[in-house]
N, C-alpha and C positions, 0 to 999 in steps of 0.2 A: 636761601634757604644755600647752605654750602656745598660743596661734593658729595662729602658723607652723606650728608640728609638724603641730597638726590638721590644716587646709588641706592640706598638700603630703601627708598619709595620705590623705584623703581623696580627691584628684586622683589618687592612685597605685592608691586602690581601683576607680576609675572606669575608670582605663587598661587594669587587667587586665581588670575586667568585659567594655571595651570589645572586646578583644583575645579575649576569648573569646568574644562572641557573632560577631566573625567569622569567626572558625575555625571554626565552627558551622556558620555560614554558607556560608563558600566550600566546606566536606566535604557539602552537601546538594546545592551549585549542582555540586559536580563528579560527582555521581551520573548515572549512565547514565539516560534513562527507560525505564522496564520495558517492553516493548511484549506485547500480549496474544498466549497462545499461539495459533499456528494450525495447524490441524488440515489435512490434506490437503495441496491444491496448495502449495508456498510461495510467496513472493513472486519468491525464482530462477528457481523453474521456469516461474512468470509470467511474467517476464521472457525466458527462455531460447524459449520459446512464442512470444511477441509477435514477437521476433527472428525466428524459423522462418516466422512467418505472412506480415511482410515482405517476409522474404527470398525466399519462396515466389512473392509479388504481384510481386517486381519481376526476377525471371531468369525466372517464363514469361507473366508478363503476363498472368495471370491469378490468380482468389484459389484459397485449396484448400478442397476439397470438403468434406474430412475430416481428422481426427487423422494418419492414415495415408499422407495427402499429405505432410504434414511430416515424416516418417520418415527421410529421405535428407538433408534440412535439419539436422536435430537430430541427427544422425550424426556432422557434423563436431564438434560440442562435443563427442563424446564421453557425451553424455546422453540419447542416446535414451528407451532404455528407462524408465529414470527418470524421465522425464517424462512417455513416454506411459502408464505404471504409473500414475506417480500422477494422468493425468486424468483416464485411465479408471476410476478406483477413486473419484474425488472426486464423490459425487451432488448436490453444492449450486454446482458450477464448471458456469454457464451460457455456450457459445464461439457464437458466430454464424459458420458456413461461407458460404461462396462471397458473399463481400462483398470486392470491392476498394477500398482507401478512397483518396480521395486526399491522396497526401501532401503539396500544395502546401497544402491546406484550413489554417486557423489554426485551425481547430472541428474539436475531438477526436472522433471516433465513437467510441461504444464496442463492443469486438469482444468482450469478452466480459464475464463477472463473477461473484461470489461473497460471501455473507455474509462478514464478518472476526468473529473473535471478539467484537468488540466491538460492542454495542446498536447498532443502526440505524448500522450502516456496512456499507461494500461493497470491494473489493480491486476492481476497475476495471482495463481490459487496454483503452487504445486503442492507435492508430496511432501515437499521441507516448510513450508510457510507460504503466509500472503508477502508478497512483493510488489513492486511499482518496479515497471521498467517502461522505456521508451519506446517507440515503436521498431528502431533499429533491432534493438537486443530482441524484443518477443519475437523478431521477424526470426531471426536467428536461434530460437532458442528451441529445446526439444520438446516433441509434443506426442501424444499417442500413435498408434499404426494408424494410418488413415485420415487423421488429421492435420492440421495445419494453422498457420496463423493466419490473422486476418486481413483481405487484401487493401494494400494501401488506397488512402484518397490521395488520388492523382492531386490535389493542393498540398497536402504535406507530404507527398513522396520526394519535393525537394528539400528539404530541411535535411 
């Protein structure tokens, strides 16, 4: 094999390797990230609950005092029994009743939260939506008067 043939052969090998590397990278990038499994109340149910909470405040000009106050609002979506049952059976979900959020405020106020399946993460319901917060963010978030963030687990507080 002469010098020119060897050079073309090496260039061809490099192109094949480059193509394979790009193919492997693109397959890895197209894969959807895996979410940790969520037990108890789901994001969808929290979203429905948050919408019902805010709709109740808007319609009645007062905040709901309990989950039962939201029953009629949730019934409109056809999910009342599913959401109510999930909320009642989820011991990790903390909801704050009797607080009417200021919808004009740019500062989100925590209306409820629950630990997520990911360490040091919480799924948080605010008047602006459902978000995930780490422990530090939740500790510094705004809460309704008389309410506060959960106490830190001593094992997790060093993170």
